[in-house]
mmCIF file as Biopython writes it, N, C-alpha, C and O atoms, coordinates in Angstrom:
data_model
#
loop_
_atom_site.group_PDB
_atom_site.id
_atom_site.type_symbol
_atom_site.label_atom_id
_atom_site.label_alt_id
_atom_site.label_comp_id
_atom_site.label_asym_id
_atom_site.label_entity_id
_atom_site.label_seq_id
_atom_site.pdbx_PDB_ins_code
_atom_site.Cartn_x
_atom_site.Cartn_y
_atom_site.Cartn_z
_atom_site.occupancy
_atom_site.B_iso_or_equiv
_atom_site.auth_seq_id
_atom_site.auth_asym_id
_atom_site.pdbx_PDB_model_num
ATOM 1   N N  . UNK A ? 1  ? 23.898 21.478 18.704  1.0 0.0 1  A 1 
ATOM 2   C CA . UNK A ? 1  ? 23.486 21.047 17.384  1.0 0.0 1  A 1 
ATOM 3   C C  . UNK A ? 1  ? 21.956 20.883 17.373  1.0 0.0 1  A 1 
ATOM 4   O O  . UNK A ? 1  ? 21.365 20.410 18.344  1.0 0.0 1  A 1 
ATOM 5   N N  . UNK A ? 2  ? 21.354 21.266 16.303  1.0 0.0 2  A 1 
ATOM 6   C CA . UNK A ? 2  ? 19.923 21.128 16.089  1.0 0.0 2  A 1 
ATOM 7   C C  . UNK A ? 2  ? 19.519 19.661 16.239  1.0 0.0 2  A 1 
ATOM 8   O O  . UNK A ? 2  ? 20.210 18.781 15.726  1.0 0.0 2  A 1 
ATOM 9   N N  . UNK A ? 3  ? 18.407 19.383 16.938  1.0 0.0 3  A 1 
ATOM 10  C CA . UNK A ? 3  ? 17.994 17.999 17.189  1.0 0.0 3  A 1 
ATOM 11  C C  . UNK A ? 3  ? 17.696 17.237 15.898  1.0 0.0 3  A 1 
ATOM 12  O O  . UNK A ? 3  ? 17.912 16.027 15.834  1.0 0.0 3  A 1 
ATOM 13  N N  . UNK A ? 4  ? 17.208 17.925 14.879  1.0 0.0 4  A 1 
ATOM 14  C CA . UNK A ? 4  ? 16.919 17.262 13.605  1.0 0.0 4  A 1 
ATOM 15  C C  . UNK A ? 4  ? 18.207 16.876 12.883  1.0 0.0 4  A 1 
ATOM 16  O O  . UNK A ? 4  ? 18.300 15.799 12.296  1.0 0.0 4  A 1 
ATOM 17  N N  . UNK A ? 5  ? 19.195 17.760 12.932  1.0 0.0 5  A 1 
ATOM 18  C CA . UNK A ? 5  ? 20.481 17.447 12.291  1.0 0.0 5  A 1 
ATOM 19  C C  . UNK A ? 5  ? 21.195 16.321 13.031  1.0 0.0 5  A 1 
ATOM 20  O O  . UNK A ? 5  ? 21.826 15.466 12.410  1.0 0.0 5  A 1 
ATOM 21  N N  . UNK A ? 6  ? 21.096 16.322 14.344  1.0 0.0 6  A 1 
ATOM 22  C CA . UNK A ? 6  ? 21.696 15.254 15.133  1.0 0.0 6  A 1 
ATOM 23  C C  . UNK A ? 6  ? 21.041 13.915 14.793  1.0 0.0 6  A 1 
ATOM 24  O O  . UNK A ? 6  ? 21.728 12.907 14.631  1.0 0.0 6  A 1 
ATOM 25  N N  . UNK A ? 7  ? 19.718 13.908 14.686  1.0 0.0 7  A 1 
ATOM 26  C CA . UNK A ? 7  ? 18.991 12.691 14.342  1.0 0.0 7  A 1 
ATOM 27  C C  . UNK A ? 7  ? 19.350 12.226 12.931  1.0 0.0 7  A 1 
ATOM 28  O O  . UNK A ? 7  ? 19.541 11.032 12.703  1.0 0.0 7  A 1 
ATOM 29  N N  . UNK A ? 8  ? 19.442 13.162 11.986  1.0 0.0 8  A 1 
ATOM 30  C CA . UNK A ? 8  ? 19.803 12.803 10.616  1.0 0.0 8  A 1 
ATOM 31  C C  . UNK A ? 8  ? 21.210 12.214 10.572  1.0 0.0 8  A 1 
ATOM 32  O O  . UNK A ? 8  ? 21.428 11.197 9.915   1.0 0.0 8  A 1 
ATOM 33  N N  . UNK A ? 9  ? 22.154 12.827 11.250  1.0 0.0 9  A 1 
ATOM 34  C CA . UNK A ? 9  ? 23.529 12.323 11.273  1.0 0.0 9  A 1 
ATOM 35  C C  . UNK A ? 9  ? 23.588 10.919 11.857  1.0 0.0 9  A 1 
ATOM 36  O O  . UNK A ? 9  ? 24.271 10.045 11.323  1.0 0.0 9  A 1 
ATOM 37  N N  . UNK A ? 10 ? 22.870 10.707 12.955  1.0 0.0 10 A 1 
ATOM 38  C CA . UNK A ? 10 ? 22.853 9.389  13.586  1.0 0.0 10 A 1 
ATOM 39  C C  . UNK A ? 10 ? 22.280 8.343  12.636  1.0 0.0 10 A 1 
ATOM 40  O O  . UNK A ? 10 ? 22.832 7.251  12.498  1.0 0.0 10 A 1 
ATOM 41  N N  . UNK A ? 11 ? 21.173 8.683  11.985  1.0 0.0 11 A 1 
ATOM 42  C CA . UNK A ? 11 ? 20.543 7.742  11.044  1.0 0.0 11 A 1 
ATOM 43  C C  . UNK A ? 11 ? 21.490 7.399  9.893   1.0 0.0 11 A 1 
ATOM 44  O O  . UNK A ? 11 ? 21.634 6.228  9.541   1.0 0.0 11 A 1 
ATOM 45  N N  . UNK A ? 12 ? 22.118 8.384  9.319   1.0 0.0 12 A 1 
ATOM 46  C CA . UNK A ? 12 ? 23.020 8.128  8.195   1.0 0.0 12 A 1 
ATOM 47  C C  . UNK A ? 12 ? 24.221 7.293  8.630   1.0 0.0 12 A 1 
ATOM 48  O O  . UNK A ? 12 ? 24.667 6.421  7.885   1.0 0.0 12 A 1 
ATOM 49  N N  . UNK A ? 13 ? 24.743 7.546  9.817   1.0 0.0 13 A 1 
ATOM 50  C CA . UNK A ? 13 ? 25.857 6.751  10.341  1.0 0.0 13 A 1 
ATOM 51  C C  . UNK A ? 13 ? 25.454 5.300  10.596  1.0 0.0 13 A 1 
ATOM 52  O O  . UNK A ? 13 ? 26.299 4.405  10.583  1.0 0.0 13 A 1 
ATOM 53  N N  . UNK A ? 14 ? 24.162 5.070  10.829  1.0 0.0 14 A 1 
ATOM 54  C CA . UNK A ? 14 ? 23.652 3.734  11.101  1.0 0.0 14 A 1 
ATOM 55  C C  . UNK A ? 14 ? 22.925 3.133  9.896   1.0 0.0 14 A 1 
ATOM 56  O O  . UNK A ? 14 ? 22.090 2.241  10.041  1.0 0.0 14 A 1 
ATOM 57  N N  . UNK A ? 15 ? 23.253 3.631  8.724   1.0 0.0 15 A 1 
ATOM 58  C CA . UNK A ? 15 ? 22.765 3.110  7.445   1.0 0.0 15 A 1 
ATOM 59  C C  . UNK A ? 15 ? 21.238 3.171  7.329   1.0 0.0 15 A 1 
ATOM 60  O O  . UNK A ? 15 ? 20.608 2.256  6.798   1.0 0.0 15 A 1 
ATOM 61  N N  . UNK A ? 16 ? 20.656 4.261  7.831   1.0 0.0 16 A 1 
ATOM 62  C CA . UNK A ? 16 ? 19.222 4.507  7.683   1.0 0.0 16 A 1 
ATOM 63  C C  . UNK A ? 16 ? 19.074 5.774  6.841   1.0 0.0 16 A 1 
ATOM 64  O O  . UNK A ? 16 ? 19.537 6.850  7.220   1.0 0.0 16 A 1 
ATOM 65  N N  . UNK A ? 17 ? 18.426 5.622  5.705   1.0 0.0 17 A 1 
ATOM 66  C CA . UNK A ? 17 ? 18.244 6.761  4.805   1.0 0.0 17 A 1 
ATOM 67  C C  . UNK A ? 17 ? 16.753 7.014  4.618   1.0 0.0 17 A 1 
ATOM 68  O O  . UNK A ? 17 ? 15.967 6.070  4.544   1.0 0.0 17 A 1 
ATOM 69  N N  . UNK A ? 18 ? 16.369 8.262  4.542   1.0 0.0 18 A 1 
ATOM 70  C CA . UNK A ? 18 ? 14.980 8.657  4.308   1.0 0.0 18 A 1 
ATOM 71  C C  . UNK A ? 18 ? 15.010 9.657  3.154   1.0 0.0 18 A 1 
ATOM 72  O O  . UNK A ? 18 ? 15.750 10.641 3.188   1.0 0.0 18 A 1 
ATOM 73  N N  . UNK A ? 19 ? 14.198 9.392  2.136   1.0 0.0 19 A 1 
ATOM 74  C CA . UNK A ? 19 ? 14.273 10.237 0.940   1.0 0.0 19 A 1 
ATOM 75  C C  . UNK A ? 19 ? 12.938 10.283 0.207   1.0 0.0 19 A 1 
ATOM 76  O O  . UNK A ? 19 ? 12.024 9.509  0.489   1.0 0.0 19 A 1 
ATOM 77  N N  . UNK A ? 20 ? 12.852 11.211 -0.741  1.0 0.0 20 A 1 
ATOM 78  C CA . UNK A ? 20 ? 11.664 11.433 -1.552  1.0 0.0 20 A 1 
ATOM 79  C C  . UNK A ? 20 ? 11.740 10.553 -2.802  1.0 0.0 20 A 1 
ATOM 80  O O  . UNK A ? 20 ? 12.791 10.426 -3.430  1.0 0.0 20 A 1 
ATOM 81  N N  . UNK A ? 21 ? 10.591 9.946  -3.146  1.0 0.0 21 A 1 
ATOM 82  C CA . UNK A ? 21 ? 10.467 9.169  -4.384  1.0 0.0 21 A 1 
ATOM 83  C C  . UNK A ? 21 ? 9.368  9.831  -5.209  1.0 0.0 21 A 1 
ATOM 84  O O  . UNK A ? 21 ? 8.196  9.762  -4.839  1.0 0.0 21 A 1 
ATOM 85  N N  . UNK A ? 22 ? 9.728  10.474 -6.322  1.0 0.0 22 A 1 
ATOM 86  C CA . UNK A ? 22 ? 8.706  11.129 -7.143  1.0 0.0 22 A 1 
ATOM 87  C C  . UNK A ? 22 ? 7.830  10.094 -7.862  1.0 0.0 22 A 1 
ATOM 88  O O  . UNK A ? 22 ? 8.289  8.995  -8.172  1.0 0.0 22 A 1 
ATOM 89  N N  . UNK A ? 23 ? 6.596  10.446 -8.119  1.0 0.0 23 A 1 
ATOM 90  C CA . UNK A ? 23 ? 5.685  9.599  -8.883  1.0 0.0 23 A 1 
ATOM 91  C C  . UNK A ? 23 ? 5.742  10.077 -10.323 1.0 0.0 23 A 1 
ATOM 92  O O  . UNK A ? 23 ? 5.442  11.234 -10.619 1.0 0.0 23 A 1 
ATOM 93  N N  . UNK A ? 24 ? 6.127  9.185  -11.207 1.0 0.0 24 A 1 
ATOM 94  C CA . UNK A ? 24 ? 6.329  9.534  -12.614 1.0 0.0 24 A 1 
ATOM 95  C C  . UNK A ? 24 ? 5.062  10.137 -13.218 1.0 0.0 24 A 1 
ATOM 96  O O  . UNK A ? 24 ? 3.965  9.592  -13.090 1.0 0.0 24 A 1 
ATOM 97  N N  . UNK A ? 25 ? 5.247  11.268 -13.872 1.0 0.0 25 A 1 
ATOM 98  C CA . UNK A ? 25 ? 4.155  11.938 -14.562 1.0 0.0 25 A 1 
ATOM 99  C C  . UNK A ? 25 ? 3.247  12.767 -13.664 1.0 0.0 25 A 1 
ATOM 100 O O  . UNK A ? 25 ? 2.262  13.336 -14.136 1.0 0.0 25 A 1 
ATOM 101 N N  . UNK A ? 26 ? 3.567  12.842 -12.371 1.0 0.0 26 A 1 
ATOM 102 C CA . UNK A ? 26 ? 2.746  13.616 -11.437 1.0 0.0 26 A 1 
ATOM 103 C C  . UNK A ? 26 ? 3.650  14.492 -10.577 1.0 0.0 26 A 1 
ATOM 104 O O  . UNK A ? 26 ? 4.863  14.287 -10.516 1.0 0.0 26 A 1 
ATOM 105 N N  . UNK A ? 27 ? 3.043  15.463 -9.919  1.0 0.0 27 A 1 
ATOM 106 C CA . UNK A ? 27 ? 3.809  16.306 -9.001  1.0 0.0 27 A 1 
ATOM 107 C C  . UNK A ? 27 ? 3.884  15.687 -7.611  1.0 0.0 27 A 1 
ATOM 108 O O  . UNK A ? 27 ? 4.648  16.148 -6.764  1.0 0.0 27 A 1 
ATOM 109 N N  . UNK A ? 28 ? 3.099  14.653 -7.377  1.0 0.0 28 A 1 
ATOM 110 C CA . UNK A ? 28 ? 3.079  14.005 -6.069  1.0 0.0 28 A 1 
ATOM 111 C C  . UNK A ? 28 ? 4.314  13.139 -5.857  1.0 0.0 28 A 1 
ATOM 112 O O  . UNK A ? 28 ? 5.033  12.809 -6.800  1.0 0.0 28 A 1 
ATOM 113 N N  . UNK A ? 29 ? 4.541  12.780 -4.594  1.0 0.0 29 A 1 
ATOM 114 C CA . UNK A ? 29 ? 5.685  11.935 -4.270  1.0 0.0 29 A 1 
ATOM 115 C C  . UNK A ? 29 ? 5.405  11.125 -3.012  1.0 0.0 29 A 1 
ATOM 116 O O  . UNK A ? 29 ? 4.463  11.397 -2.266  1.0 0.0 29 A 1 
ATOM 117 N N  . UNK A ? 30 ? 6.244  10.129 -2.800  1.0 0.0 30 A 1 
ATOM 118 C CA . UNK A ? 30 ? 6.223  9.306  -1.602  1.0 0.0 30 A 1 
ATOM 119 C C  . UNK A ? 30 ? 7.463  9.625  -0.778  1.0 0.0 30 A 1 
ATOM 120 O O  . UNK A ? 30 ? 8.391  10.276 -1.259  1.0 0.0 30 A 1 
ATOM 121 N N  . UNK A ? 31 ? 7.468  9.165  0.460   1.0 0.0 31 A 1 
ATOM 122 C CA . UNK A ? 31 ? 8.672  9.170  1.280   1.0 0.0 31 A 1 
ATOM 123 C C  . UNK A ? 31 ? 9.040  7.708  1.500   1.0 0.0 31 A 1 
ATOM 124 O O  . UNK A ? 31 ? 8.179  6.882  1.805   1.0 0.0 31 A 1 
ATOM 125 N N  . UNK A ? 32 ? 10.308 7.397  1.346   1.0 0.0 32 A 1 
ATOM 126 C CA . UNK A ? 32 ? 10.765 6.025  1.508   1.0 0.0 32 A 1 
ATOM 127 C C  . UNK A ? 32 ? 11.884 5.977  2.541   1.0 0.0 32 A 1 
ATOM 128 O O  . UNK A ? 32 ? 12.739 6.862  2.592   1.0 0.0 32 A 1 
ATOM 129 N N  . UNK A ? 33 ? 11.863 4.926  3.365   1.0 0.0 33 A 1 
ATOM 130 C CA . UNK A ? 33 ? 12.909 4.694  4.354   1.0 0.0 33 A 1 
ATOM 131 C C  . UNK A ? 33 ? 13.688 3.463  3.911   1.0 0.0 33 A 1 
ATOM 132 O O  . UNK A ? 33 ? 13.097 2.426  3.612   1.0 0.0 33 A 1 
ATOM 133 N N  . UNK A ? 34 ? 15.002 3.575  3.867   1.0 0.0 34 A 1 
ATOM 134 C CA . UNK A ? 34 ? 15.879 2.440  3.594   1.0 0.0 34 A 1 
ATOM 135 C C  . UNK A ? 34 ? 16.642 2.181  4.889   1.0 0.0 34 A 1 
ATOM 136 O O  . UNK A ? 34 ? 17.616 2.864  5.206   1.0 0.0 34 A 1 
ATOM 137 N N  . UNK A ? 35 ? 16.179 1.184  5.621   1.0 0.0 35 A 1 
ATOM 138 C CA . UNK A ? 35 ? 16.781 0.833  6.906   1.0 0.0 35 A 1 
ATOM 139 C C  . UNK A ? 35 ? 17.696 -0.364 6.691   1.0 0.0 35 A 1 
ATOM 140 O O  . UNK A ? 35 ? 17.285 -1.513 6.853   1.0 0.0 35 A 1 
ATOM 141 N N  . UNK A ? 36 ? 18.936 -0.081 6.325   1.0 0.0 36 A 1 
ATOM 142 C CA . UNK A ? 36 ? 19.946 -1.116 6.077   1.0 0.0 36 A 1 
ATOM 143 C C  . UNK A ? 36 ? 19.449 -2.153 5.072   1.0 0.0 36 A 1 
ATOM 144 O O  . UNK A ? 36 ? 19.629 -3.355 5.267   1.0 0.0 36 A 1 
ATOM 145 N N  . UNK A ? 37 ? 18.827 -1.678 4.002   1.0 0.0 37 A 1 
ATOM 146 C CA . UNK A ? 37 ? 18.364 -2.548 2.924   1.0 0.0 37 A 1 
ATOM 147 C C  . UNK A ? 37 ? 16.884 -2.883 2.978   1.0 0.0 37 A 1 
ATOM 148 O O  . UNK A ? 37 ? 16.328 -3.342 1.981   1.0 0.0 37 A 1 
ATOM 149 N N  . UNK A ? 38 ? 16.233 -2.668 4.105   1.0 0.0 38 A 1 
ATOM 150 C CA . UNK A ? 38 ? 14.798 -2.907 4.218   1.0 0.0 38 A 1 
ATOM 151 C C  . UNK A ? 38 ? 14.069 -1.628 3.800   1.0 0.0 38 A 1 
ATOM 152 O O  . UNK A ? 38 ? 14.205 -0.588 4.444   1.0 0.0 38 A 1 
ATOM 153 N N  . UNK A ? 39 ? 13.296 -1.717 2.715   1.0 0.0 39 A 1 
ATOM 154 C CA . UNK A ? 39 ? 12.610 -0.547 2.188   1.0 0.0 39 A 1 
ATOM 155 C C  . UNK A ? 39 ? 11.196 -0.455 2.747   1.0 0.0 39 A 1 
ATOM 156 O O  . UNK A ? 39 ? 10.452 -1.435 2.760   1.0 0.0 39 A 1 
ATOM 157 N N  . UNK A ? 40 ? 10.846 0.731  3.203   1.0 0.0 40 A 1 
ATOM 158 C CA . UNK A ? 40 ? 9.501  1.003  3.713   1.0 0.0 40 A 1 
ATOM 159 C C  . UNK A ? 40 ? 9.013  2.269  3.020   1.0 0.0 40 A 1 
ATOM 160 O O  . UNK A ? 40 ? 9.598  3.339  3.183   1.0 0.0 40 A 1 
ATOM 161 N N  . UNK A ? 41 ? 7.939  2.142  2.246   1.0 0.0 41 A 1 
ATOM 162 C CA . UNK A ? 41 ? 7.386  3.296  1.539   1.0 0.0 41 A 1 
ATOM 163 C C  . UNK A ? 41 ? 6.155  3.799  2.271   1.0 0.0 41 A 1 
ATOM 164 O O  . UNK A ? 41 ? 5.335  3.012  2.741   1.0 0.0 41 A 1 
ATOM 165 N N  . UNK A ? 42 ? 6.034  5.103  2.363   1.0 0.0 42 A 1 
ATOM 166 C CA . UNK A ? 42 ? 4.878  5.691  3.043   1.0 0.0 42 A 1 
ATOM 167 C C  . UNK A ? 42 ? 3.599  5.328  2.290   1.0 0.0 42 A 1 
ATOM 168 O O  . UNK A ? 42 ? 3.579  5.324  1.059   1.0 0.0 42 A 1 
ATOM 169 N N  . UNK A ? 43 ? 2.544  5.025  3.023   1.0 0.0 43 A 1 
ATOM 170 C CA . UNK A ? 43 ? 1.273  4.743  2.361   1.0 0.0 43 A 1 
ATOM 171 C C  . UNK A ? 43 ? 0.635  6.026  1.816   1.0 0.0 43 A 1 
ATOM 172 O O  . UNK A ? 43 ? -0.226 5.986  0.937   1.0 0.0 43 A 1 
ATOM 173 N N  . UNK A ? 44 ? 1.074  7.145  2.351   1.0 0.0 44 A 1 
ATOM 174 C CA . UNK A ? 44 ? 0.534  8.438  1.961   1.0 0.0 44 A 1 
ATOM 175 C C  . UNK A ? 44 ? 1.361  9.040  0.833   1.0 0.0 44 A 1 
ATOM 176 O O  . UNK A ? 44 ? 2.583  8.890  0.803   1.0 0.0 44 A 1 
ATOM 177 N N  . UNK A ? 45 ? 0.692  9.721  -0.095  1.0 0.0 45 A 1 
ATOM 178 C CA . UNK A ? 45 ? 1.410  10.506 -1.094  1.0 0.0 45 A 1 
ATOM 179 C C  . UNK A ? 45 ? 1.360  11.966 -0.660  1.0 0.0 45 A 1 
ATOM 180 O O  . UNK A ? 45 ? 0.419  12.403 0.004   1.0 0.0 45 A 1 
ATOM 181 N N  . UNK A ? 46 ? 2.373  12.695 -1.040  1.0 0.0 46 A 1 
ATOM 182 C CA . UNK A ? 46 ? 2.473  14.107 -0.671  1.0 0.0 46 A 1 
ATOM 183 C C  . UNK A ? 46 ? 2.294  14.958 -1.918  1.0 0.0 46 A 1 
ATOM 184 O O  . UNK A ? 46 ? 2.822  14.642 -2.984  1.0 0.0 46 A 1 
ATOM 185 N N  . UNK A ? 47 ? 1.543  16.041 -1.768  1.0 0.0 47 A 1 
ATOM 186 C CA . UNK A ? 47 ? 1.201  16.901 -2.900  1.0 0.0 47 A 1 
ATOM 187 C C  . UNK A ? 47 ? 2.409  17.628 -3.478  1.0 0.0 47 A 1 
ATOM 188 O O  . UNK A ? 47 ? 2.459  17.927 -4.671  1.0 0.0 47 A 1 
ATOM 189 N N  . UNK A ? 48 ? 3.377  17.905 -2.616  1.0 0.0 48 A 1 
ATOM 190 C CA . UNK A ? 48 ? 4.568  18.604 -3.092  1.0 0.0 48 A 1 
ATOM 191 C C  . UNK A ? 48 ? 5.787  18.144 -2.289  1.0 0.0 48 A 1 
ATOM 192 O O  . UNK A ? 48 ? 5.663  17.563 -1.211  1.0 0.0 48 A 1 
ATOM 193 N N  . UNK A ? 49 ? 6.951  18.418 -2.840  1.0 0.0 49 A 1 
ATOM 194 C CA . UNK A ? 49 ? 8.185  17.980 -2.195  1.0 0.0 49 A 1 
ATOM 195 C C  . UNK A ? 49 ? 8.430  18.705 -0.876  1.0 0.0 49 A 1 
ATOM 196 O O  . UNK A ? 49 ? 9.105  18.164 0.000   1.0 0.0 49 A 1 
ATOM 197 N N  . UNK A ? 50 ? 7.908  19.899 -0.716  1.0 0.0 50 A 1 
ATOM 198 C CA . UNK A ? 50 ? 8.062  20.638 0.544   1.0 0.0 50 A 1 
ATOM 199 C C  . UNK A ? 50 ? 7.405  19.873 1.689   1.0 0.0 50 A 1 
ATOM 200 O O  . UNK A ? 50 ? 7.992  19.734 2.762   1.0 0.0 50 A 1 
ATOM 201 N N  . UNK A ? 51 ? 6.192  19.380 1.464   1.0 0.0 51 A 1 
ATOM 202 C CA . UNK A ? 51 ? 5.495  18.608 2.499   1.0 0.0 51 A 1 
ATOM 203 C C  . UNK A ? 51 ? 6.248  17.319 2.813   1.0 0.0 51 A 1 
ATOM 204 O O  . UNK A ? 51 ? 6.378  16.937 3.976   1.0 0.0 51 A 1 
ATOM 205 N N  . UNK A ? 52 ? 6.739  16.656 1.779   1.0 0.0 52 A 1 
ATOM 206 C CA . UNK A ? 52 ? 7.495  15.412 1.962   1.0 0.0 52 A 1 
ATOM 207 C C  . UNK A ? 52 ? 8.804  15.690 2.701   1.0 0.0 52 A 1 
ATOM 208 O O  . UNK A ? 52 ? 9.217  14.899 3.548   1.0 0.0 52 A 1 
ATOM 209 N N  . UNK A ? 53 ? 9.443  16.784 2.392   1.0 0.0 53 A 1 
ATOM 210 C CA . UNK A ? 53 ? 10.701 17.148 3.045   1.0 0.0 53 A 1 
ATOM 211 C C  . UNK A ? 53 ? 10.487 17.387 4.545   1.0 0.0 53 A 1 
ATOM 212 O O  . UNK A ? 53 ? 11.302 16.971 5.368   1.0 0.0 53 A 1 
ATOM 213 N N  . UNK A ? 54 ? 9.393  18.054 4.886   1.0 0.0 54 A 1 
ATOM 214 C CA . UNK A ? 54 ? 9.072  18.271 6.303   1.0 0.0 54 A 1 
ATOM 215 C C  . UNK A ? 54 ? 8.865  16.935 7.007   1.0 0.0 54 A 1 
ATOM 216 O O  . UNK A ? 54 ? 9.309  16.753 8.141   1.0 0.0 54 A 1 
ATOM 217 N N  . UNK A ? 55 ? 8.193  16.002 6.341   1.0 0.0 55 A 1 
ATOM 218 C CA . UNK A ? 55 ? 7.950  14.680 6.919   1.0 0.0 55 A 1 
ATOM 219 C C  . UNK A ? 55 ? 9.264  13.918 7.121   1.0 0.0 55 A 1 
ATOM 220 O O  . UNK A ? 55 ? 9.411  13.184 8.097   1.0 0.0 55 A 1 
ATOM 221 N N  . UNK A ? 56 ? 10.202 14.091 6.213   1.0 0.0 56 A 1 
ATOM 222 C CA . UNK A ? 56 ? 11.494 13.420 6.319   1.0 0.0 56 A 1 
ATOM 223 C C  . UNK A ? 56 ? 12.207 13.819 7.605   1.0 0.0 56 A 1 
ATOM 224 O O  . UNK A ? 56 ? 12.758 12.959 8.293   1.0 0.0 56 A 1 
ATOM 225 N N  . UNK A ? 57 ? 12.206 15.097 7.941   1.0 0.0 57 A 1 
ATOM 226 C CA . UNK A ? 57 ? 12.848 15.551 9.179   1.0 0.0 57 A 1 
ATOM 227 C C  . UNK A ? 57 ? 12.183 14.913 10.397  1.0 0.0 57 A 1 
ATOM 228 O O  . UNK A ? 57 ? 12.858 14.500 11.340  1.0 0.0 57 A 1 
ATOM 229 N N  . UNK A ? 58 ? 10.850 14.838 10.365  1.0 0.0 58 A 1 
ATOM 230 C CA . UNK A ? 58 ? 10.122 14.197 11.465  1.0 0.0 58 A 1 
ATOM 231 C C  . UNK A ? 58 ? 10.483 12.713 11.570  1.0 0.0 58 A 1 
ATOM 232 O O  . UNK A ? 58 ? 10.634 12.183 12.671  1.0 0.0 58 A 1 
ATOM 233 N N  . UNK A ? 59 ? 10.619 12.052 10.430  1.0 0.0 59 A 1 
ATOM 234 C CA . UNK A ? 59 ? 10.967 10.627 10.434  1.0 0.0 59 A 1 
ATOM 235 C C  . UNK A ? 59 ? 12.380 10.394 10.952  1.0 0.0 59 A 1 
ATOM 236 O O  . UNK A ? 59 ? 12.603 9.449  11.709  1.0 0.0 59 A 1 
ATOM 237 N N  . UNK A ? 60 ? 13.334 11.229 10.566  1.0 0.0 60 A 1 
ATOM 238 C CA . UNK A ? 60 ? 14.692 11.099 11.100  1.0 0.0 60 A 1 
ATOM 239 C C  . UNK A ? 60 ? 14.664 11.172 12.629  1.0 0.0 60 A 1 
ATOM 240 O O  . UNK A ? 60 ? 15.298 10.361 13.305  1.0 0.0 60 A 1 
ATOM 241 N N  . UNK A ? 61 ? 13.936 12.134 13.164  1.0 0.0 61 A 1 
ATOM 242 C CA . UNK A ? 61 ? 13.853 12.299 14.610  1.0 0.0 61 A 1 
ATOM 243 C C  . UNK A ? 61 ? 13.155 11.098 15.252  1.0 0.0 61 A 1 
ATOM 244 O O  . UNK A ? 61 ? 13.605 10.605 16.287  1.0 0.0 61 A 1 
ATOM 245 N N  . UNK A ? 62 ? 12.079 10.630 14.662  1.0 0.0 62 A 1 
ATOM 246 C CA . UNK A ? 62 ? 11.354 9.466  15.183  1.0 0.0 62 A 1 
ATOM 247 C C  . UNK A ? 62 ? 12.254 8.225  15.201  1.0 0.0 62 A 1 
ATOM 248 O O  . UNK A ? 62 ? 12.335 7.522  16.208  1.0 0.0 62 A 1 
ATOM 249 N N  . UNK A ? 63 ? 12.922 7.970  14.084  1.0 0.0 63 A 1 
ATOM 250 C CA . UNK A ? 63 ? 13.789 6.789  13.991  1.0 0.0 63 A 1 
ATOM 251 C C  . UNK A ? 63 ? 14.948 6.874  14.979  1.0 0.0 63 A 1 
ATOM 252 O O  . UNK A ? 63 ? 15.323 5.875  15.591  1.0 0.0 63 A 1 
ATOM 253 N N  . UNK A ? 64 ? 15.501 8.049  15.128  1.0 0.0 64 A 1 
ATOM 254 C CA . UNK A ? 64 ? 16.597 8.253  16.085  1.0 0.0 64 A 1 
ATOM 255 C C  . UNK A ? 64 ? 16.133 7.918  17.499  1.0 0.0 64 A 1 
ATOM 256 O O  . UNK A ? 64 ? 16.814 7.200  18.230  1.0 0.0 64 A 1 
ATOM 257 N N  . UNK A ? 65 ? 14.978 8.440  17.875  1.0 0.0 65 A 1 
ATOM 258 C CA . UNK A ? 65 ? 14.464 8.201  19.230  1.0 0.0 65 A 1 
ATOM 259 C C  . UNK A ? 65 ? 14.136 6.722  19.457  1.0 0.0 65 A 1 
ATOM 260 O O  . UNK A ? 65 ? 14.329 6.204  20.557  1.0 0.0 65 A 1 
ATOM 261 N N  . UNK A ? 66 ? 13.642 6.047  18.422  1.0 0.0 66 A 1 
ATOM 262 C CA . UNK A ? 66 ? 13.263 4.638  18.557  1.0 0.0 66 A 1 
ATOM 263 C C  . UNK A ? 66 ? 14.457 3.694  18.592  1.0 0.0 66 A 1 
ATOM 264 O O  . UNK A ? 66 ? 14.465 2.727  19.354  1.0 0.0 66 A 1 
ATOM 265 N N  . UNK A ? 67 ? 15.459 3.971  17.775  1.0 0.0 67 A 1 
ATOM 266 C CA . UNK A ? 67 ? 16.547 3.013  17.583  1.0 0.0 67 A 1 
ATOM 267 C C  . UNK A ? 67 ? 17.832 3.341  18.338  1.0 0.0 67 A 1 
ATOM 268 O O  . UNK A ? 67 ? 18.696 2.477  18.487  1.0 0.0 67 A 1 
ATOM 269 N N  . UNK A ? 68 ? 17.967 4.558  18.807  1.0 0.0 68 A 1 
ATOM 270 C CA . UNK A ? 68 ? 19.194 5.005  19.446  1.0 0.0 68 A 1 
ATOM 271 C C  . UNK A ? 68 ? 19.411 4.330  20.790  1.0 0.0 68 A 1 
ATOM 272 O O  . UNK A ? 68 ? 20.547 4.228  21.255  1.0 0.0 68 A 1 
ATOM 273 N N  . UNK A ? 69 ? 18.363 3.877  21.405  1.0 0.0 69 A 1 
ATOM 274 C CA . UNK A ? 69 ? 18.436 3.307  22.765  1.0 0.0 69 A 1 
ATOM 275 C C  . UNK A ? 69 ? 19.284 2.073  22.820  1.0 0.0 69 A 1 
ATOM 276 O O  . UNK A ? 69 ? 19.443 1.480  23.887  1.0 0.0 69 A 1 
#
């Protein structure tokens, strides 16, 4: 299984969600992490959803490596 898909599956099973939050009236967006009810929004805005989507995969892998232990 792809390491990113494995990390995403693990995060979702452990109630960790990572998703895009669009900025109203703009094409930019944020990435937000919902870690069992604790919301963490990225300080950075992304110019397009493609860039944010790439970051989401990286975050799933990062969170998996940090919390899986």
